[in-house]
C-alpha positions as CSV (number, residue, x, y, z in Angstrom):
1,M,6.1,21.9,61.1
2,K,7.8,22.7,57.8
3,R,5.5,20.6,55.7
4,S,2.1,22.2,57.4
5,L,3.6,25.8,56.2
6,V,4.4,24.6,52.6
7,L,1.9,23.9,49.8
8,A,3.4,21.2,48.2
9,L,0.5,20.9,45.8
10,S,1.0,22.0,42.3
11,L,-0.4,25.3,41.4
12,T,-2.5,23.8,38.5
13,A,-4.9,22.7,41.4
14,F,-6.0,26.1,41.4
15,S,-7.2,25.8,37.7
16,L,-10.7,25.0,39.8
17,F,-10.7,29.1,40.1
18,G,-9.9,29.6,36.8
19,L,-5.6,30.4,37.2
20,G,-4.3,27.6,35.8
21,T,-4.1,29.5,32.3
22,V,-1.8,32.3,33.6
23,E,1.6,31.5,33.0
24,A,4.6,33.8,32.3
25,S,5.5,34.2,28.5
26,S,8.1,32.2,27.0
27,L,9.7,35.7,25.9
28,H,9.8,36.8,29.5
29,Q,11.4,33.5,31.0
30,E,14.0,33.7,27.7
31,N,14.7,37.6,28.5
32,E,15.3,36.7,32.3
33,D,17.6,33.9,31.5
34,K,19.4,35.9,29.4
35,F,19.8,38.8,31.9
36,N,20.9,36.7,34.7
37,A,23.6,35.1,32.1
38,I,24.8,38.1,31.5
39,L,25.4,39.3,34.9
40,K,27.1,36.3,35.7
41,A,29.6,36.5,33.0
42,H,30.4,39.5,34.5
43,N,30.5,38.1,38.4
44,L,27.5,40.7,39.4
45,T,24.7,39.9,41.5
46,N,21.2,41.3,41.0
47,E,21.7,43.2,43.9
48,E,24.9,44.6,42.5
49,F,23.1,45.5,39.4
50,R,20.6,47.7,41.2
51,D,23.6,50.1,42.0
52,L,24.2,50.5,38.4
53,G,20.4,50.8,37.1
54,S,17.5,49.4,36.6
55,R,15.4,47.0,34.8
56,Y,11.6,46.0,34.1
57,F,9.4,43.9,31.6
58,N,7.4,45.9,29.3
59,E,3.4,44.9,28.0
60,H,4.8,42.8,25.4
61,G,7.2,40.6,27.6
62,V,10.2,42.3,26.2
63,L,13.0,43.3,29.2
64,V,14.2,47.2,29.3
65,V,17.3,47.5,30.7
66,Q,18.3,50.9,32.3
67,F,21.6,52.1,32.9
68,K,22.3,55.4,35.1
69,E,23.7,58.2,32.9
70,K,26.6,58.9,35.5
71,P,29.0,57.5,36.2
72,S,29.9,56.1,33.3
73,T,32.4,53.1,34.3
74,K,34.0,50.4,32.2
75,I,31.9,47.6,33.7
76,V,28.9,49.5,32.7
77,S,30.2,50.0,29.2
78,S,30.9,45.9,28.7
79,L,27.3,45.3,30.1
80,Y,26.0,47.8,27.7
81,A,27.4,46.2,24.7
82,D,26.6,42.6,25.9
83,F,23.1,43.9,26.4
84,A,22.8,45.7,22.8
85,D,24.0,42.7,21.1
86,E,20.8,40.8,22.5
87,K,17.6,40.6,20.6
88,N,14.3,41.8,22.4
89,I,16.2,43.8,25.2
90,I,15.8,47.9,25.4
91,I,18.4,49.6,26.9
92,E,17.9,53.0,28.3
93,S,19.7,55.8,30.3
94,V,18.0,57.0,33.3
95,R,18.9,59.5,35.9
96,F,18.3,57.0,38.7
97,S,19.5,53.5,39.5
98,E,16.9,51.2,41.8
99,I,18.8,51.7,45.1
100,E,18.8,55.4,44.5
101,L,14.7,55.2,43.7
102,Y,14.1,53.1,46.4
103,A,15.9,55.4,48.7
104,I,13.9,58.1,47.6
105,Q,10.8,56.0,48.2
106,D,11.8,55.4,51.7
107,E,11.8,59.4,52.8
108,F,8.3,59.6,51.5
109,V,6.5,58.9,54.7
110,E,9.0,61.6,56.4
111,K,8.8,63.8,53.8
112,T,4.6,64.0,53.6
113,K,3.9,63.5,56.8
114,H,2.7,67.1,57.4
115,L,0.1,67.0,54.6
116,N,-2.2,64.7,56.4
117,L,-2.5,62.3,53.3
118,S,-4.9,59.4,53.0
119,K,-4.1,56.3,55.2
120,Y,-4.6,54.7,52.3
121,T,-1.8,56.4,50.1
122,K,0.8,54.5,48.8
123,I,4.2,55.3,46.8
124,A,5.5,52.9,44.5
125,M,8.7,53.0,42.3
126,N,7.7,53.3,38.4
127,E,10.5,51.8,36.7
128,E,9.2,52.7,33.3
129,H,9.5,56.5,34.2
130,N,12.5,55.9,36.5
131,G,10.4,58.1,39.4
132,L,7.5,57.2,41.6
133,T,3.7,56.7,41.4
134,L,1.3,58.1,43.9
135,Q,-2.0,56.0,44.8
136,T,-4.3,57.8,46.8
137,P,-8.4,57.7,47.1
138,T,-8.1,61.5,47.4
139,L,-6.0,64.4,47.2
140,N,-6.6,68.0,47.0
141,D,-5.1,70.9,45.0
142,E,-3.1,72.2,47.7
143,Q,-1.7,68.7,48.6
144,K,-0.7,68.0,45.2
145,Q,1.3,70.9,44.9
146,Q,3.3,70.9,48.0
147,I,4.4,67.3,47.2
148,I,5.1,68.4,43.5
149,E,7.3,71.1,44.9
150,L,8.9,68.6,47.4
151,Y,10.2,66.5,44.8
152,N,11.0,69.1,41.9
153,D,14.6,68.9,42.1
154,Y,14.6,64.9,40.7
155,G,13.2,66.4,37.6
156,E,9.8,67.1,36.1
157,R,6.8,64.9,36.6
158,F,9.2,62.4,38.7
159,I,6.0,61.8,41.0
160,E,3.5,60.7,38.8
161,F,-0.2,61.0,40.7
162,D,-3.3,58.0,40.4
163,I,-6.3,59.4,42.1
164,D,-9.1,57.4,42.5
165,P,-11.6,56.6,45.6
166,K,-11.3,52.8,44.8
167,Y,-8.2,52.7,46.5
168,E,-9.8,53.6,49.7
169,F,-10.5,49.5,51.3
170,I,-13.4,49.4,52.7
171,P,-13.3,45.6,54.6
172,K,-16.8,43.8,54.7
173,P,-18.0,42.1,57.9
174,L,-17.7,38.5,57.5
175,S,-21.3,36.7,57.7
176,K,-21.6,34.3,60.4
177,A,-24.7,31.7,60.6
178,P,-26.5,32.3,63.9
179,S,-26.4,28.8,65.3
180,T,-22.2,29.2,64.8
181,T,-20.5,28.9,68.0
182,V,-16.9,30.1,67.9
183,I,-14.6,28.7,70.6
184,E,-11.5,30.5,71.4
185,P,-8.1,28.1,71.5
186,N,-6.4,28.2,74.8
187,F,-3.1,27.8,74.2
188,G,-1.9,27.6,78.1
189,N,1.1,29.6,77.9
190,T,1.4,33.0,76.5
191,L,3.2,33.3,73.5
192,T,5.8,36.3,72.8
193,T,4.7,38.6,70.0
194,Q,6.9,38.3,67.2
195,T,7.5,40.7,63.8
196,R,7.1,39.3,60.5
197,F,11.0,40.1,60.4
198,S,11.8,38.5,63.6
199,D,14.5,35.7,63.5
200,F,12.7,33.1,66.3
201,S,12.5,30.3,64.3
202,E,13.6,28.5,61.2
203,L,10.9,30.1,58.9
204,G,10.6,33.4,61.1
205,A,7.7,34.9,62.5
206,G,5.2,33.9,59.2
207,I,7.9,35.6,56.9
208,G,7.6,38.9,55.7
209,L,7.0,40.3,52.4
210,K,7.9,43.9,51.4
211,L,5.8,45.1,48.4
212,P,6.9,47.7,45.9
213,S,5.2,50.8,47.5
214,G,7.0,50.0,50.9
215,S,4.1,48.2,52.6
216,S,4.4,44.5,54.1
217,C,2.6,41.7,53.7
218,T,3.1,37.9,54.9
219,I,4.1,34.7,52.6
220,G,1.7,31.6,53.2
221,G,3.6,29.2,51.6
222,I,5.6,28.5,48.0
223,G,4.0,26.7,45.4
224,H,5.5,25.6,42.0
225,K,4.1,24.9,38.3
226,G,6.7,23.3,36.6
227,S,9.9,24.6,36.7
228,D,8.5,28.2,37.9
229,Y,8.3,28.6,41.8
230,F,5.8,31.0,43.4
231,I,5.0,33.1,46.6
232,I,1.9,32.5,48.1
233,T,0.0,35.5,49.6
234,A,-3.1,37.5,50.2
235,G,-4.5,38.6,46.7
236,H,-5.0,42.5,48.5
237,C,-1.0,42.6,48.8
238,L,-1.0,42.7,44.9
239,T,-3.5,45.0,44.4
240,N,-1.8,48.1,42.4
241,E,2.0,46.7,42.8
242,N,3.9,47.0,40.1
243,G,7.5,46.3,40.6
244,F,9.6,43.6,42.8
245,F,8.6,42.3,45.8
246,R,11.4,41.9,48.8
247,Q,12.6,40.1,51.9
248,Y,14.3,43.2,53.6
249,N,15.8,45.1,50.6
250,A,16.5,42.3,48.8
251,A,14.5,41.6,45.8
252,V,12.8,38.4,45.5
253,G,10.3,38.3,42.6
254,E,7.6,40.0,40.6
255,R,3.7,40.1,40.7
256,H,2.2,37.1,38.7
257,L,-1.3,36.6,39.2
258,E,-4.2,38.3,41.5
259,S,-7.6,36.6,42.0
260,G,-9.7,39.4,43.9
261,P,-12.8,36.9,44.7
262,F,-10.7,34.2,46.6
263,D,-7.8,36.9,48.0
264,F,-5.2,34.9,46.7
265,G,-2.0,36.5,45.2
266,L,0.9,34.8,43.3
267,V,4.5,36.5,43.1
268,R,6.4,34.6,40.9
269,I,10.3,34.1,42.2
270,T,12.7,35.4,40.0
271,Q,15.3,36.6,42.3
272,S,16.3,33.1,44.1
273,G,19.5,33.2,45.9
274,N,21.0,33.6,49.2
275,L,19.3,37.2,50.4
276,P,20.4,39.5,53.3
277,N,20.6,38.3,57.1
278,G,20.6,34.8,56.4
279,R,17.5,34.5,54.3
280,W,17.6,31.6,51.3
281,A,15.1,31.6,48.5
282,T,15.1,27.7,47.7
283,N,12.8,25.7,45.8
284,M,10.4,25.0,48.3
285,L,10.4,27.8,51.2
286,F,12.5,30.7,52.5
287,R,14.8,29.2,55.6
288,E,17.3,30.9,57.7
289,T,20.1,28.9,56.9
290,S,23.6,29.5,55.3
291,K,22.6,27.0,52.5
292,G,19.8,26.0,50.3
293,N,18.7,22.8,49.0
């Protein structure tokens, strides 16, 4: 059962589709290792750091570490000093920690439901500007102004607007040859419907993947190339998604590659470790167990 859900082959096999040339930069990996080493030296986890600030990699692969302006604690001062000593790491002071941004993001749907926004609207964390980005195919002036007023207390331009008709997803019907006969399988017993976050089996119900925008997708498997491991999911799950992908509220990795023609996407696992609710990010799959191997 496990073997059927895990892609054991190396991701180099996908070079047939032009995917083998995409790799994380050495600088990106070097900075990731530095970040984790400094946290470990201070007995901090990635989840605990999210209460103190945030982080992201800029377009040059440079790690930007953000610290919340207040309160300034002894641990923050010590972390700040250690990161300041490292090359290719930029330090910024921001108003909100990642946890706070995530909470503000979660409130968006409830706060704006009276505006009747497009069903294709996404709200994503914008770590670079310590705010949120609203992606939607259409937005009138009145809707935009009301959103600005709703979030005015969080600072000027807290929400950036990305309005483009391309965000409206219009699925194309599947083509089928006239002679094709579709036989519906008969499973005999009726199966109980489970959500993607249900804990009814060792692997969960398809294993949910929470996107930076707050939407959800399903993990198809785990693949690896060299020492790097990747979550394999649908390519459309990565479209216009920037930031950490999560299981429950635990960050597990970041967008790595999206191949539109094949609807194939990779999320590079950068936050492996013991996850909430018994989830463990191992080197091959996500399991419900107290230990990984």
